[in-house]
PQR file with spaces between the fields and no chain letter, atoms N, CA, C, O and H, PARSE charges and radii, in Angstrom:
ATOM       1  N    UNK     1     -22.066   32.089  -13.575 -0.4000 1.5000
ATOM       2  CA   UNK     1     -21.272   31.121  -14.286 -0.0000 2.0000
ATOM       3  C    UNK     1     -19.801   31.207  -13.870  0.5500 1.7000
ATOM       4  O    UNK     1     -19.157   30.185  -13.633 -0.5500 1.4000
ATOM       5  N    UNK     2     -19.272   32.434  -13.782 -0.4000 1.5000
ATOM       6  CA   UNK     2     -17.877   32.610  -13.382 -0.0000 2.0000
ATOM       7  C    UNK     2     -17.662   32.129  -11.949  0.5500 1.7000
ATOM       8  O    UNK     2     -16.621   31.553  -11.633 -0.5500 1.4000
ATOM       9  H    UNK     2     -19.795   33.265  -13.974  0.4000 1.0000
ATOM      10  N    UNK     3     -18.646   32.366  -11.087 -0.4000 1.5000
ATOM      11  CA   UNK     3     -18.528   31.936   -9.699 -0.0000 2.0000
ATOM      12  C    UNK     3     -18.483   30.408   -9.614  0.5500 1.7000
ATOM      13  O    UNK     3     -17.712   29.842   -8.840 -0.5500 1.4000
ATOM      14  H    UNK     3     -19.492   32.833  -11.344  0.4000 1.0000
ATOM      15  N    UNK     4     -19.314   29.756  -10.416 -0.4000 1.5000
ATOM      16  CA   UNK     4     -19.340   28.298  -10.417 -0.0000 2.0000
ATOM      17  C    UNK     4     -18.016   27.735  -10.941  0.5500 1.7000
ATOM      18  O    UNK     4     -17.499   26.754  -10.405 -0.5500 1.4000
ATOM      19  H    UNK     4     -19.940   30.216  -11.046  0.4000 1.0000
ATOM      20  N    UNK     5     -17.483   28.343  -11.963 -0.4000 1.5000
ATOM      21  CA   UNK     5     -16.199   27.921  -12.517 -0.0000 2.0000
ATOM      22  C    UNK     5     -15.076   28.116  -11.499  0.5500 1.7000
ATOM      23  O    UNK     5     -14.184   27.277  -11.377 -0.5500 1.4000
ATOM      24  H    UNK     5     -17.903   29.139  -12.399  0.4000 1.0000
ATOM      25  N    UNK     6     -15.129   29.227  -10.774 -0.4000 1.5000
ATOM      26  CA   UNK     6     -14.123   29.490   -9.741 -0.0000 2.0000
ATOM      27  C    UNK     6     -14.220   28.452   -8.625  0.5500 1.7000
ATOM      28  O    UNK     6     -13.196   27.982   -8.128 -0.5500 1.4000
ATOM      29  H    UNK     6     -15.853   29.909  -10.873  0.4000 1.0000
ATOM      30  N    UNK     7     -15.441   28.091   -8.229 -0.4000 1.5000
ATOM      31  CA   UNK     7     -15.622   27.086   -7.174 -0.0000 2.0000
ATOM      32  C    UNK     7     -15.109   25.722   -7.641  0.5500 1.7000
ATOM      33  O    UNK     7     -14.442   25.013   -6.888 -0.5500 1.4000
ATOM      34  H    UNK     7     -16.273   28.472   -8.633  0.4000 1.0000
ATOM      35  N    UNK     8     -15.421   25.364   -8.878 -0.4000 1.5000
ATOM      36  CA   UNK     8     -14.963   24.091   -9.412 -0.0000 2.0000
ATOM      37  C    UNK     8     -13.443   24.029   -9.477  0.5500 1.7000
ATOM      38  O    UNK     8     -12.836   23.011   -9.144 -0.5500 1.4000
ATOM      39  H    UNK     8     -15.962   25.941   -9.490  0.4000 1.0000
ATOM      40  N    UNK     9     -12.845   25.111   -9.904 -0.4000 1.5000
ATOM      41  CA   UNK     9     -11.386   25.180   -9.963 -0.0000 2.0000
ATOM      42  C    UNK     9     -10.778   25.045   -8.573  0.5500 1.7000
ATOM      43  O    UNK     9      -9.776   24.352   -8.398 -0.5500 1.4000
ATOM      44  H    UNK     9     -13.338   25.938  -10.175  0.4000 1.0000
ATOM      45  N    UNK    10     -11.375   25.701   -7.587 -0.4000 1.5000
ATOM      46  CA   UNK    10     -10.876   25.629   -6.208 -0.0000 2.0000
ATOM      47  C    UNK    10     -10.949   24.204   -5.675  0.5500 1.7000
ATOM      48  O    UNK    10     -10.034   23.745   -4.991 -0.5500 1.4000
ATOM      49  H    UNK    10     -12.189   26.263   -7.728  0.4000 1.0000
ATOM      50  N    UNK    11     -12.032   23.507   -5.985 -0.4000 1.5000
ATOM      51  CA   UNK    11     -12.188   22.132   -5.520 -0.0000 2.0000
ATOM      52  C    UNK    11     -11.148   21.229   -6.177  0.5500 1.7000
ATOM      53  O    UNK    11     -10.522   20.408   -5.506 -0.5500 1.4000
ATOM      54  H    UNK    11     -12.775   23.880   -6.541  0.4000 1.0000
ATOM      55  N    UNK    12     -10.966   21.378   -7.480 -0.4000 1.5000
ATOM      56  CA   UNK    12     -10.002   20.538   -8.184 -0.0000 2.0000
ATOM      57  C    UNK    12      -8.569   20.789   -7.730  0.5500 1.7000
ATOM      58  O    UNK    12      -7.775   19.853   -7.631 -0.5500 1.4000
ATOM      59  H    UNK    12     -11.475   22.045   -8.025  0.4000 1.0000
ATOM      60  N    UNK    13      -8.239   22.031   -7.457 -0.4000 1.5000
ATOM      61  CA   UNK    13      -6.894   22.364   -7.008 -0.0000 2.0000
ATOM      62  C    UNK    13      -6.636   21.835   -5.604  0.5500 1.7000
ATOM      63  O    UNK    13      -5.512   21.451   -5.279 -0.5500 1.4000
ATOM      64  H    UNK    13      -8.884   22.791   -7.537  0.4000 1.0000
ATOM      65  N    UNK    14      -7.663   21.815   -4.778 -0.4000 1.5000
ATOM      66  CA   UNK    14      -7.478   21.381   -3.398 -0.0000 2.0000
ATOM      67  C    UNK    14      -7.440   19.860   -3.254  0.5500 1.7000
ATOM      68  O    UNK    14      -7.067   19.362   -2.191 -0.5500 1.4000
ATOM      69  H    UNK    14      -8.576   22.128   -5.042  0.4000 1.0000
ATOM      70  N    UNK    15      -7.815   19.110   -4.288 -0.4000 1.5000
ATOM      71  CA   UNK    15      -7.802   17.652   -4.228 -0.0000 2.0000
ATOM      72  C    UNK    15      -6.367   17.145   -4.267  0.5500 1.7000
ATOM      73  O    UNK    15      -5.512   17.753   -4.911 -0.5500 1.4000
ATOM      74  H    UNK    15      -8.118   19.514   -5.151  0.4000 1.0000
ATOM      75  N    UNK    16      -6.093   16.032   -3.580 -0.4000 1.5000
ATOM      76  CA   UNK    16      -4.736   15.477   -3.617 -0.0000 2.0000
ATOM      77  C    UNK    16      -4.374   15.040   -5.029  0.5500 1.7000
ATOM      78  O    UNK    16      -5.232   14.628   -5.809 -0.5500 1.4000
ATOM      79  H    UNK    16      -6.787   15.538   -3.057  0.4000 1.0000
ATOM      80  N    UNK    17      -3.096   15.138   -5.338 -0.4000 1.5000
ATOM      81  CA   UNK    17      -2.616   14.798   -6.674 -0.0000 2.0000
ATOM      82  C    UNK    17      -2.720   13.300   -6.932  0.5500 1.7000
ATOM      83  O    UNK    17      -3.001   12.888   -8.057 -0.5500 1.4000
ATOM      84  H    UNK    17      -2.399   15.473   -4.704  0.4000 1.0000
ATOM      85  N    UNK    18      -2.502   12.494   -5.924 -0.4000 1.5000
ATOM      86  CA   UNK    18      -2.526   11.045   -6.095 -0.0000 2.0000
ATOM      87  C    UNK    18      -3.835   10.479   -5.556  0.5500 1.7000
ATOM      88  O    UNK    18      -4.347   10.947   -4.540 -0.5500 1.4000
ATOM      89  H    UNK    18      -2.273   12.829   -5.010  0.4000 1.0000
ATOM      90  N    UNK    19      -4.364    9.492   -6.226 -0.4000 1.5000
ATOM      91  CA   UNK    19      -5.614    8.881   -5.806 -0.0000 2.0000
ATOM      92  C    UNK    19      -5.392    7.814   -4.740  0.5500 1.7000
ATOM      93  O    UNK    19      -6.351    7.380   -4.102 -0.5500 1.4000
ATOM      94  H    UNK    19      -3.948    9.112   -7.052  0.4000 1.0000
ATOM      95  N    UNK    20      -4.160    7.385   -4.535 -0.4000 1.5000
ATOM      96  CA   UNK    20      -3.868    6.347   -3.550 -0.0000 2.0000
ATOM      97  C    UNK    20      -3.588    6.970   -2.190  0.5500 1.7000
ATOM      98  O    UNK    20      -3.334    8.170   -2.082 -0.5500 1.4000
ATOM      99  H    UNK    20      -3.381    7.737   -5.054  0.4000 1.0000
ATOM     100  N    UNK    21      -3.638    6.142   -1.159 -0.4000 1.5000
ATOM     101  CA   UNK    21      -3.306    6.598    0.187 -0.0000 2.0000
ATOM     102  C    UNK    21      -1.803    6.785    0.272  0.5500 1.7000
ATOM     103  O    UNK    21      -1.039    5.877   -0.058 -0.5500 1.4000
ATOM     104  H    UNK    21      -3.845    5.167   -1.247  0.4000 1.0000
ATOM     105  N    UNK    22      -1.381    7.949    0.709 -0.4000 1.5000
ATOM     106  CA   UNK    22       0.049    8.195    0.851 -0.0000 2.0000
ATOM     107  C    UNK    22       0.523    7.589    2.154  0.5500 1.7000
ATOM     108  O    UNK    22      -0.141    7.707    3.184 -0.5500 1.4000
ATOM     109  H    UNK    22      -2.002    8.686    0.977  0.4000 1.0000
ATOM     110  N    UNK    23       1.635    6.961    2.105 -0.4000 1.5000
ATOM     111  CA   UNK    23       2.209    6.310    3.271 -0.0000 2.0000
ATOM     112  C    UNK    23       3.594    6.906    3.516  0.5500 1.7000
ATOM     113  O    UNK    23       4.436    6.886    2.617 -0.5500 1.4000
ATOM     114  H    UNK    23       2.174    6.865    1.268  0.4000 1.0000
ATOM     115  N    UNK    24       3.843    7.428    4.702 -0.4000 1.5000
ATOM     116  CA   UNK    24       5.166    7.993    4.984 -0.0000 2.0000
ATOM     117  C    UNK    24       6.271    6.956    4.793  0.5500 1.7000
ATOM     118  O    UNK    24       6.032    5.750    4.851 -0.5500 1.4000
ATOM     119  H    UNK    24       3.160    7.444    5.432  0.4000 1.0000
ATOM     120  N    UNK    25       7.466    7.450    4.568 -0.4000 1.5000
ATOM     121  CA   UNK    25       8.604    6.573    4.275 -0.0000 2.0000
ATOM     122  C    UNK    25       8.833    5.536    5.379  0.5500 1.7000
ATOM     123  O    UNK    25       9.158    4.385    5.089 -0.5500 1.4000
ATOM     124  H    UNK    25       7.659    8.430    4.521  0.4000 1.0000
ATOM     125  N    UNK    26       8.667    5.933    6.624 -0.4000 1.5000
ATOM     126  CA   UNK    26       8.869    4.989    7.729 -0.0000 2.0000
ATOM     127  C    UNK    26       7.856    3.851    7.676  0.5500 1.7000
ATOM     128  O    UNK    26       8.202    2.699    7.938 -0.5500 1.4000
ATOM     129  H    UNK    26       8.403    6.869    6.860  0.4000 1.0000
ATOM     130  N    UNK    27       6.614    4.166    7.339 -0.4000 1.5000
ATOM     131  CA   UNK    27       5.597    3.128    7.237 -0.0000 2.0000
ATOM     132  C    UNK    27       5.890    2.194    6.066  0.5500 1.7000
ATOM     133  O    UNK    27       5.689    0.983    6.166 -0.5500 1.4000
ATOM     134  H    UNK    27       6.333    5.102    7.126  0.4000 1.0000
ATOM     135  N    UNK    28       6.363    2.756    4.964 -0.4000 1.5000
ATOM     136  CA   UNK    28       6.730    1.934    3.812 -0.0000 2.0000
ATOM     137  C    UNK    28       7.863    0.982    4.181  0.5500 1.7000
ATOM     138  O    UNK    28       7.866   -0.179    3.772 -0.5500 1.4000
ATOM     139  H    UNK    28       6.526    3.740    4.883  0.4000 1.0000
ATOM     140  N    UNK    29       8.799    1.465    4.937 -0.4000 1.5000
ATOM     141  CA   UNK    29       9.921    0.625    5.357 -0.0000 2.0000
ATOM     142  C    UNK    29       9.436   -0.521    6.242  0.5500 1.7000
ATOM     143  O    UNK    29       9.947   -1.637    6.140 -0.5500 1.4000
ATOM     144  H    UNK    29       8.797    2.408    5.270  0.4000 1.0000
ATOM     145  N    UNK    30       8.458   -0.260    7.107 -0.4000 1.5000
ATOM     146  CA   UNK    30       7.898   -1.318    7.947 -0.0000 2.0000
ATOM     147  C    UNK    30       7.236   -2.393    7.094  0.5500 1.7000
ATOM     148  O    UNK    30       7.395   -3.586    7.353 -0.5500 1.4000
ATOM     149  H    UNK    30       8.043    0.646    7.189  0.4000 1.0000
ATOM     150  N    UNK    31       6.494   -1.965    6.077 -0.4000 1.5000
ATOM     151  CA   UNK    31       5.843   -2.928    5.184 -0.0000 2.0000
ATOM     152  C    UNK    31       6.898   -3.766    4.472  0.5500 1.7000
ATOM     153  O    UNK    31       6.750   -4.983    4.353 -0.5500 1.4000
ATOM     154  H    UNK    31       6.364   -0.996    5.866  0.4000 1.0000
ATOM     155  N    UNK    32       7.958   -3.124    3.999 -0.4000 1.5000
ATOM     156  CA   UNK    32       9.028   -3.848    3.312 -0.0000 2.0000
ATOM     157  C    UNK    32       9.700   -4.853    4.252  0.5500 1.7000
ATOM     158  O    UNK    32      10.029   -5.965    3.839 -0.5500 1.4000
ATOM     159  H    UNK    32       8.078   -2.136    4.096  0.4000 1.0000
ATOM     160  N    UNK    33       9.900   -4.466    5.501 -0.4000 1.5000
ATOM     161  CA   UNK    33      10.498   -5.382    6.481 -0.0000 2.0000
ATOM     162  C    UNK    33       9.591   -6.580    6.722  0.5500 1.7000
ATOM     163  O    UNK    33      10.070   -7.707    6.857 -0.5500 1.4000
ATOM     164  H    UNK    33       9.633   -3.563    5.836  0.4000 1.0000
ATOM     165  N    UNK    34       8.289   -6.343    6.777 -0.4000 1.5000
ATOM     166  CA   UNK    34       7.342   -7.444    6.976 -0.0000 2.0000
ATOM     167  C    UNK    34       7.367   -8.392    5.781  0.5500 1.7000
ATOM     168  O    UNK    34       7.290   -9.610    5.945 -0.5500 1.4000
ATOM     169  H    UNK    34       7.900   -5.428    6.667  0.4000 1.0000
ATOM     170  N    UNK    35       7.476   -7.828    4.581 -0.4000 1.5000
ATOM     171  CA   UNK    35       7.566   -8.659    3.380 -0.0000 2.0000
ATOM     172  C    UNK    35       8.814   -9.528    3.452  0.5500 1.7000
ATOM     173  O    UNK    35       8.754  -10.726    3.176 -0.5500 1.4000
ATOM     174  H    UNK    35       7.539   -6.839    4.448  0.4000 1.0000
ATOM     175  N    UNK    36       9.944   -8.931    3.822 -0.4000 1.5000
ATOM     176  CA   UNK    36      11.195   -9.696    3.926 -0.0000 2.0000
ATOM     177  C    UNK    36      11.079  -10.796    4.975  0.5500 1.7000
ATOM     178  O    UNK    36      11.609  -11.890    4.784 -0.5500 1.4000
ATOM     179  H    UNK    36       9.993   -7.957    4.046  0.4000 1.0000
ATOM     180  N    UNK    37      10.390  -10.517    6.080 -0.4000 1.5000
ATOM     181  CA   UNK    37      10.223  -11.514    7.141 -0.0000 2.0000
ATOM     182  C    UNK    37       9.382  -12.695    6.650  0.5500 1.7000
ATOM     183  O    UNK    37       9.708  -13.850    6.923 -0.5500 1.4000
ATOM     184  H    UNK    37       9.959   -9.628    6.235  0.4000 1.0000
ATOM     185  N    UNK    38       8.307  -12.403    5.931 -0.4000 1.5000
ATOM     186  CA   UNK    38       7.467  -13.483    5.405 -0.0000 2.0000
ATOM     187  C    UNK    38       8.239  -14.288    4.367  0.5500 1.7000
ATOM     188  O    UNK    38       8.168  -15.516    4.355 -0.5500 1.4000
ATOM     189  H    UNK    38       8.042  -11.465    5.709  0.4000 1.0000
ATOM     190  N    UNK    39       8.977  -13.603    3.497 -0.4000 1.5000
ATOM     191  CA   UNK    39       9.784  -14.311    2.495 -0.0000 2.0000
ATOM     192  C    UNK    39      10.822  -15.209    3.160  0.5500 1.7000
ATOM     193  O    UNK    39      11.059  -16.329    2.706 -0.5500 1.4000
ATOM     194  H    UNK    39       9.035  -12.605    3.507  0.4000 1.0000
ATOM     195  N    UNK    40      11.439  -14.722    4.232 -0.4000 1.5000
ATOM     196  CA   UNK    40      12.428  -15.531    4.955 -0.0000 2.0000
ATOM     197  C    UNK    40      11.757  -16.755    5.579  0.5500 1.7000
ATOM     198  O    UNK    40      12.311  -17.854    5.555 -0.5500 1.4000
ATOM     199  H    UNK    40      11.246  -13.812    4.601  0.4000 1.0000
ATOM     200  N    UNK    41      10.568  -16.558    6.133 -0.4000 1.5000
ATOM     201  CA   UNK    41       9.836  -17.667    6.739 -0.0000 2.0000
ATOM     202  C    UNK    41       9.460  -18.698    5.678  0.5500 1.7000
ATOM     203  O    UNK    41       9.455  -19.900    5.945 -0.5500 1.4000
ATOM     204  H    UNK    41      10.118  -15.665    6.152  0.4000 1.0000
ATOM     205  N    UNK    42       9.146  -18.219    4.471 -0.4000 1.5000
ATOM     206  CA   UNK    42       8.757  -19.137    3.399 -0.0000 2.0000
ATOM     207  C    UNK    42       9.936  -19.966    2.892  0.5500 1.7000
ATOM     208  O    UNK    42       9.737  -21.005    2.262 -0.5500 1.4000
ATOM     209  H    UNK    42       9.150  -17.243    4.255  0.4000 1.0000
ATOM     210  N    UNK    43      11.142  -19.520    3.161 -0.4000 1.5000
ATOM     211  CA   UNK    43      12.312  -20.305    2.760 -0.0000 2.0000
ATOM     212  C    UNK    43      12.575  -21.455    3.731  0.5500 1.7000
ATOM     213  O    UNK    43      13.402  -22.324    3.459 -0.5500 1.4000
ATOM     214  H    UNK    43      11.303  -18.677    3.673  0.4000 1.0000
ATOM     215  N    UNK    44      11.878  -21.456    4.847 -0.4000 1.5000
ATOM     216  CA   UNK    44      12.011  -22.531    5.828 -0.0000 2.0000
ATOM     217  C    UNK    44      10.894  -23.550    5.582  0.5500 1.7000
ATOM     218  O    UNK    44      10.004  -23.318    4.763 -0.5500 1.4000
ATOM     219  H    UNK    44      11.206  -20.750    5.068  0.4000 1.0000
ATOM     220  N    UNK    45      10.945  -24.653    6.279 -0.4000 1.5000
ATOM     221  CA   UNK    45       9.899  -25.656    6.128 -0.0000 2.0000
ATOM     222  C    UNK    45       8.593  -25.214    6.769  0.5500 1.7000
ATOM     223  O    UNK    45       8.599  -24.535    7.795 -0.5500 1.4000
ATOM     224  H    UNK    45      11.668  -24.841    6.945  0.4000 1.0000
ATOM     225  N    UNK    46       7.473  -25.599    6.163 -0.4000 1.5000
ATOM     226  CA   UNK    46       6.167  -25.265    6.715 -0.0000 2.0000
ATOM     227  C    UNK    46       5.133  -26.241    6.176  0.5500 1.7000
ATOM     228  O    UNK    46       5.351  -26.894    5.155 -0.5500 1.4000
ATOM     229  H    UNK    46       7.469  -26.151    5.329  0.4000 1.0000
ATOM     230  N    UNK    47       4.015  -26.329    6.868 -0.4000 1.5000
ATOM     231  CA   UNK    47       2.927  -27.190    6.416 -0.0000 2.0000
ATOM     232  C    UNK    47       2.154  -26.497    5.298  0.5500 1.7000
ATOM     233  O    UNK    47       2.355  -25.316    5.012 -0.5500 1.4000
ATOM     234  H    UNK    47       3.839  -25.798    7.697  0.4000 1.0000
ATOM     235  N    UNK    48       1.272  -27.261    4.681 -0.4000 1.5000
ATOM     236  CA   UNK    48       0.469  -26.687    3.599 -0.0000 2.0000
ATOM     237  C    UNK    48      -0.373  -25.515    4.108  0.5500 1.7000
ATOM     238  O    UNK    48      -0.436  -24.470    3.460 -0.5500 1.4000
ATOM     239  H    UNK    48       1.109  -28.220    4.913  0.4000 1.0000
ATOM     240  N    UNK    49      -1.011  -25.681    5.251 -0.4000 1.5000
ATOM     241  CA   UNK    49      -1.850  -24.616    5.810 -0.0000 2.0000
ATOM     242  C    UNK    49      -1.012  -23.367    6.122  0.5500 1.7000
ATOM     243  O    UNK    49      -1.427  -22.242    5.846 -0.5500 1.4000
ATOM     244  H    UNK    49      -0.960  -26.530    5.778  0.4000 1.0000
ATOM     245  N    UNK    50       0.161  -23.588    6.696 -0.4000 1.5000
ATOM     246  CA   UNK    50       1.042  -22.453    6.985 -0.0000 2.0000
ATOM     247  C    UNK    50       1.471  -21.766    5.687  0.5500 1.7000
ATOM     248  O    UNK    50       1.517  -20.538    5.616 -0.5500 1.4000
ATOM     249  H    UNK    50       0.498  -24.502    6.919  0.4000 1.0000
ATOM     250  N    UNK    51       1.783  -22.559    4.665 -0.4000 1.5000
ATOM     251  CA   UNK    51       2.181  -22.008    3.381 -0.0000 2.0000
ATOM     252  C    UNK    51       1.086  -21.163    2.759  0.5500 1.7000
ATOM     253  O    UNK    51       1.360  -20.114    2.177 -0.5500 1.4000
ATOM     254  H    UNK    51       1.746  -23.557    4.723  0.4000 1.0000
ATOM     255  N    UNK    52      -0.148  -21.614    2.881 -0.4000 1.5000
ATOM     256  CA   UNK    52      -1.274  -20.843    2.348 -0.0000 2.0000
ATOM     257  C    UNK    52      -1.437  -19.523    3.090  0.5500 1.7000
ATOM     258  O    UNK    52      -1.690  -18.484    2.482 -0.5500 1.4000
ATOM     259  H    UNK    52      -0.371  -22.466    3.355  0.4000 1.0000
ATOM     260  N    UNK    53      -1.286  -19.578    4.417 -0.4000 1.5000
ATOM     261  CA   UNK    53      -1.380  -18.334    5.206 -0.0000 2.0000
ATOM     262  C    UNK    53      -0.244  -17.377    4.858  0.5500 1.7000
ATOM     263  O    UNK    53      -0.456  -16.173    4.712 -0.5500 1.4000
ATOM     264  H    UNK    53      -1.080  -20.423    4.910  0.4000 1.0000
ATOM     265  N    UNK    54       0.956  -17.920    4.727 -0.4000 1.5000
ATOM     266  CA   UNK    54       2.106  -17.079    4.382 -0.0000 2.0000
ATOM     267  C    UNK    54       1.941  -16.449    3.002  0.5500 1.7000
ATOM     268  O    UNK    54       2.244  -15.271    2.809 -0.5500 1.4000
ATOM     269  H    UNK    54       1.128  -18.898    4.846  0.4000 1.0000
ATOM     270  N    UNK    55       1.460  -17.238    2.050 -0.4000 1.5000
ATOM     271  CA   UNK    55       1.245  -16.710    0.694 -0.0000 2.0000
ATOM     272  C    UNK    55       0.187  -15.610    0.698  0.5500 1.7000
ATOM     273  O    UNK    55       0.349  -14.581    0.043 -0.5500 1.4000
ATOM     274  H    UNK    55       1.214  -18.194    2.208  0.4000 1.0000
ATOM     275  N    UNK    56      -0.898  -15.835    1.440 -0.4000 1.5000
ATOM     276  CA   UNK    56      -1.956  -14.824    1.538 -0.0000 2.0000
ATOM     277  C    UNK    56      -1.421  -13.542    2.169  0.5500 1.7000
ATOM     278  O    UNK    56      -1.705  -12.440    1.699 -0.5500 1.4000
ATOM     279  H    UNK    56      -1.030  -16.672    1.972  0.4000 1.0000
ATOM     280  N    UNK    57      -0.648  -13.700    3.234 -0.4000 1.5000
ATOM     281  CA   UNK    57      -0.076  -12.535    3.919 -0.0000 2.0000
ATOM     282  C    UNK    57       0.886  -11.776    2.997  0.5500 1.7000
ATOM     283  O    UNK    57       0.900  -10.545    2.976 -0.5500 1.4000
ATOM     284  H    UNK    57      -0.418  -14.594    3.617  0.4000 1.0000
ATOM     285  N    UNK    58       1.674  -12.518    2.249 -0.4000 1.5000
ATOM     286  CA   UNK    58       2.612  -11.893    1.316 -0.0000 2.0000
ATOM     287  C    UNK    58       1.865  -11.102    0.239  0.5500 1.7000
ATOM     288  O    UNK    58       2.265   -9.990   -0.105 -0.5500 1.4000
ATOM     289  H    UNK    58       1.662  -13.518    2.266  0.4000 1.0000
ATOM     290  N    UNK    59       0.777  -11.678   -0.294 -0.4000 1.5000
ATOM     291  CA   UNK    59      -0.029  -10.961   -1.282 -0.0000 2.0000
ATOM     292  C    UNK    59      -0.609   -9.681   -0.691  0.5500 1.7000
ATOM     293  O    UNK    59      -0.611   -8.637   -1.342 -0.5500 1.4000
ATOM     294  H    UNK    59       0.452  -12.582   -0.014  0.4000 1.0000
ATOM     295  N    UNK    60      -1.101   -9.764    0.549 -0.4000 1.5000
ATOM     296  CA   UNK    60      -1.680   -8.590    1.215 -0.0000 2.0000
ATOM     297  C    UNK    60      -0.630   -7.497    1.400  0.5500 1.7000
ATOM     298  O    UNK    60      -0.889   -6.326    1.122 -0.5500 1.4000
ATOM     299  H    UNK    60      -1.099  -10.612    1.078  0.4000 1.0000
ATOM     300  N    UNK    61       0.536   -7.878    1.863 -0.4000 1.5000
ATOM     301  CA   UNK    61       1.601   -6.902    2.092 -0.0000 2.0000
ATOM     302  C    UNK    61       2.070   -6.266    0.792  0.5500 1.7000
ATOM     303  O    UNK    61       2.307   -5.059    0.741 -0.5500 1.4000
ATOM     304  H    UNK    61       0.747   -8.830    2.089  0.4000 1.0000
ATOM     305  N    UNK    62       2.205   -7.066   -0.255 -0.4000 1.5000
ATOM     306  CA   UNK    62       2.632   -6.515   -1.545 -0.0000 2.0000
ATOM     307  C    UNK    62       1.575   -5.575   -2.119  0.5500 1.7000
ATOM     308  O    UNK    62       1.914   -4.558   -2.725 -0.5500 1.4000
ATOM     309  H    UNK    62       2.012   -8.047   -0.213  0.4000 1.0000
ATOM     310  N    UNK    63       0.303   -5.904   -1.934 -0.4000 1.5000
ATOM     311  CA   UNK    63      -0.772   -5.013   -2.399 -0.0000 2.0000
ATOM     312  C    UNK    63      -0.734   -3.706   -1.613  0.5500 1.7000
ATOM     313  O    UNK    63      -0.897   -2.624   -2.176 -0.5500 1.4000
ATOM     314  H    UNK    63       0.027   -6.729   -1.442  0.4000 1.0000
ATOM     315  N    UNK    64      -0.517   -3.823   -0.313 -0.4000 1.5000
ATOM     316  CA   UNK    64      -0.410   -2.631    0.540 -0.0000 2.0000
ATOM     317  C    UNK    64       0.747   -1.750    0.085  0.5500 1.7000
ATOM     318  O    UNK    64       0.609   -0.530   -0.008 -0.5500 1.4000
ATOM     319  H    UNK    64      -0.384   -4.703    0.144  0.4000 1.0000
ATOM     320  N    UNK    65       1.876   -2.369   -0.196 -0.4000 1.5000
ATOM     321  CA   UNK    65       3.053   -1.626   -0.647 -0.0000 2.0000
ATOM     322  C    UNK    65       2.780   -0.936   -1.978  0.5500 1.7000
ATOM     323  O    UNK    65       3.148    0.225   -2.160 -0.5500 1.4000
ATOM     324  H    UNK    65       1.988   -3.360   -0.121  0.4000 1.0000
ATOM     325  N    UNK    66       2.146   -1.633   -2.900 -0.4000 1.5000
ATOM     326  CA   UNK    66       1.923   -1.022   -4.220 -0.0000 2.0000
ATOM     327  C    UNK    66       0.888    0.099   -4.162  0.5500 1.7000
ATOM     328  O    UNK    66       0.960    1.040   -4.953 -0.5500 1.4000
ATOM     329  H    UNK    66       1.847   -2.576   -2.752  0.4000 1.0000
ATOM     330  N    UNK    67      -0.070    0.017   -3.244 -0.4000 1.5000
ATOM     331  CA   UNK    67      -1.077    1.064   -3.120 -0.0000 2.0000
ATOM     332  C    UNK    67      -0.564    2.290   -2.399  0.5500 1.7000
ATOM     333  O    UNK    67      -0.910    3.413   -2.764 -0.5500 1.4000
ATOM     334  H    UNK    67      -0.129   -0.748   -2.602  0.4000 1.0000
ATOM     335  N    UNK    68       0.248    2.095   -1.391 -0.4000 1.5000
ATOM     336  CA   UNK    68       0.625    3.207   -0.511 -0.0000 2.0000
ATOM     337  C    UNK    68       2.014    3.744   -0.700  0.5500 1.7000
ATOM     338  O    UNK    68       2.249    4.929   -0.464 -0.5500 1.4000
ATOM     339  H    UNK    68       0.529    1.182   -1.094  0.4000 1.0000
ATOM     340  N    UNK    69       2.943    2.916   -1.117 -0.4000 1.5000
ATOM     341  CA   UNK    69       4.347    3.328   -1.134 -0.0000 2.0000
ATOM     342  C    UNK    69       4.816    3.588   -2.559  0.5500 1.7000
ATOM     343  O    UNK    69       4.924    2.671   -3.373 -0.5500 1.4000
ATOM     344  H    UNK    69       2.752    1.954   -1.308  0.4000 1.0000
ATOM     345  N    UNK    70       5.085    4.825   -2.837 -0.4000 1.5000
ATOM     346  CA   UNK    70       5.562    5.187   -4.177 -0.0000 2.0000
ATOM     347  C    UNK    70       6.681    6.168   -4.052  0.5500 1.7000
ATOM     348  O    UNK    70       7.232    6.608   -5.061 -0.5500 1.4000
ATOM     349  H    UNK    70       4.997    5.570   -2.176  0.4000 1.0000
């Protein structure tokens, strides 16, 4: 019983503290730059299809940022 408890404790201690994927600061900055680029593009004129693609890309980038960059 003590051995099993020790093994369980070792496994729990060795697990990462955060459940999300950690993203280094440089990678987070790249994602933020991409978000700014898409936002800048959205301030210009675009067709409906382009607007839908830009909106989808912006949602993807923001989700990526919220999952990885903290």
